[in-house]
C-alpha positions in Angstrom: 12.1 29.9 42.5 10.6 33.4 42.5 12.3 36.7 42.9 10.9 38.7 45.8 10.4 42.5 45.8 13.4 43.0 48.1 15.6 40.8 45.9 14.4 42.7 42.8 15.3 46.0 44.5 18.6 44.6 45.5 19.4 43.6 41.9 18.4 47.1 40.7 20.5 48.7 43.4 23.4 46.5 42.5 23.1 47.5 38.9 23.0 51.2 39.8 26.1 50.8 42.0 28.0 49.2 39.2 28.1 52.6 37.4 27.8 53.4 33.7 29.8 50.4 32.6 26.8 48.2 33.6 24.8 49.6 30.6 27.1 48.2 27.9 27.5 45.0 29.9 23.8 44.6 30.1 23.5 45.1 26.3 26.3 42.5 25.8 24.5 40.1 28.0 21.2 40.5 26.1 23.0 40.0 22.8 24.7 36.9 24.2 21.6 35.2 25.3 19.8 36.2 22.1 22.4 34.5 20.0 22.5 31.4 22.4 18.7 31.0 22.0 18.7 31.5 18.3 21.6 29.2 17.5 20.3 26.5 20.0 16.9 26.5 18.2 18.6 26.4 14.8 20.7 23.3 15.7 17.8 21.7 17.4 15.7 22.0 14.2 18.5 20.5 12.2 19.0 17.6 14.6 15.3 16.7 14.4 15.2 16.1 10.6 18.9 15.4 9.9 18.9 11.6 9.5 15.3 11.1 8.4 15.7 13.7 5.6 18.9 12.3 4.2 17.8 8.7 4.0 14.4 9.7 2.6 15.8 11.9 -0.2 18.5 9.4 -1.0 15.9 6.7 -1.4 13.9 8.8 -3.8 16.9 9.6 -5.9 17.9 5.9 -6.1 14.4 5.1 -7.3 14.7 7.8 -9.9 12.0 10.0 -8.4 13.8 13.3 -9.2 10.8 15.6 -9.0 9.7 14.0 -5.8 13.2 14.6 -4.4 13.1 18.2 -5.4 9.7 18.7 -3.8 11.0 17.0 -0.6 13.9 19.5 -0.6 11.4 22.4 -0.9 9.6 21.1 2.2 12.9 20.9 4.2 14.7 24.1 3.3 15.8 24.6 6.9 18.3 21.7 6.2 21.5 22.8 4.5 21.7 19.5 2.6 18.2 20.2 1.1 19.5 23.5 -0.2 22.6 22.0 -1.7 20.7 19.2 -3.4 18.1 21.5 -4.7 20.8 23.6 -6.4 22.3 20.5 -8.0 19.0 19.2 -9.3 18.0 22.6 -10.7 21.3 22.9 -12.5 21.0 19.4 -14.0 17.6 20.2 -15.3 18.7 23.5 -16.9 18.1 24.1 -20.6 21.6 25.5 -21.2 24.1 22.6 -21.5 26.9 24.9 -20.1 24.9 25.2 -16.9 24.1 21.5 -16.7 27.7 20.5 -16.9 28.6 22.6 -13.9 26.1 21.2 -11.4 28.8 19.7 -9.1 30.6 23.1 -8.8 27.3 24.8 -8.0 26.6 22.2 -5.2 30.0 22.8 -3.8 29.5 26.6 -3.7 26.2 26.2 -2.0 27.8 23.9 0.6 30.3 26.6 1.4 27.5 29.1 1.8 25.5 26.8 4.0 28.5 26.2 6.2 28.9 29.9 6.6 25.2 30.3 7.5 25.6 27.7 10.3 28.2 30.0 11.8 25.9 33.0 11.7 26.1 35.3 14.7 28.9 33.3 16.4 31.2 36.3 15.8 29.0 38.2 18.2 29.8 35.7 21.0 33.5 35.9 20.3 33.5 39.6 20.3 31.6 39.9 23.5 33.7 37.2 25.2 36.8 39.2 24.3 35.5 42.8 25.0 33.4 42.3 28.2 36.3 42.0 30.6 37.8 45.2 29.3 34.5 47.0 29.6 34.4 45.8 33.3 38.0 46.9 33.7 37.2 50.3 32.4 34.4 50.6 35.0 37.0 49.6 37.6 39.3 52.4 36.5 36.5 54.9 36.6 35.5 53.7 40.1 39.0 54.0 41.4 39.3 57.5 39.9 36.0 58.5 41.6 37.5 57.2 44.9 40.5 59.4 44.7 38.3 62.3 43.7 36.2 61.8 46.9 39.3 61.6 49.0 40.4 64.9 47.4 37.1 66.6 48.1 36.9 65.3 51.7 40.4 66.1 52.5 40.8 62.8 54.3 41.0 59.2 53.6 39.1 56.2 55.2 36.9 53.4 53.9 33.7 55.4 54.2 35.1 57.9 51.7 36.2 55.4 49.1 33.7 52.6 49.6 31.3 53.8 46.9 34.0 54.0 44.2 35.5 50.7 45.2 32.1 49.1 45.1 31.4 50.4 41.6 34.8 49.1 40.5 34.3 45.6 41.9 30.7 45.2 40.6 31.7 46.3 37.1 34.7 43.9 37.0 32.7 40.9 38.3 29.9 41.6 35.8 32.3 41.8 32.9 33.9 38.5 33.8 30.5 36.8 34.1 29.3 38.1 30.8 32.6 37.0 29.1 32.5 33.5 30.6 29.0 32.9 29.3 29.8 34.2 25.9 33.1 32.2 25.6 31.5 29.0 26.8 28.6 29.4 24.3 31.0 30.3 21.5 33.2 27.2 22.1 30.1 25.0 22.4 28.5 26.2 19.1 31.9 26.1 17.4 32.2 22.4 18.3 28.6 21.8 17.0 29.4 23.7 13.8 32.5 21.6 13.1 30.4 18.4 13.5 27.7 19.8 11.2 30.2 20.8 8.6 31.6 17.2 8.5 28.1 15.6 8.3 26.9 18.0 5.6 30.1 17.4 3.5 29.7 13.6 3.8 26.1 13.8 2.8 26.8 16.1 -0.1 29.5 13.7 -1.4 27.2 10.7 -1.2 24.4 12.6 -3.0 26.8 13.8 -5.7 27.8 10.2 -6.4 24.1 9.3 -6.9 23.6 12.3 -9.1 26.6 11.5 -11.2 25.1 8.1 -12.0 21.7 9.7 -12.7 23.1 12.4 -15.0 25.2 10.6 -17.5 25.3 12.6 -20.6 21.6 13.5 -20.5 19.4 16.1 -18.7 17.6 14.8 -15.7 13.9 14.9 -16.2 
């Protein structure tokens, strides 16, 4: 489906008629779609390597191939579990025994940081979803005020006098609602995905920590 010249001019005219409130709403819309694309790509990358990475790295650990597991983590740094495991293996191989003993705590801290990273930019969607209707409403108020101003200048009422202001008010309101709906739907969708990933990463981390506990014993992993 292609947009014709007349349709393009119609969209531009519609944008202009919406008044100044359309500018912040356009910016909000661009930010919304930017976050949607970035987060969708992030979760897509994770889903591609999630199961294969975990089973492969667990197999290497069970076979005692520690250095191979660390190298495999370096190759898959996009995965949070790889970052968490790399921290644990690095701590366990530290020269200072005080650092070696706290490898489990270090993995847990990294897990929390990874969880936070998976929520990156979601606050933008929440903020836009909450603020966009009010931006549109503000445009509505300005449009109505303009309508009364036109009535005052003309010295008479009638639809022809107030139509421009009413049009601006309705367009700004409708646009604010549309932007908000997209942002809220995206926020809830990614929030649900985030909850699922947090559970999966926690489960994987606990399983890997059990393996590392058996590998560590009282000696440094080599």
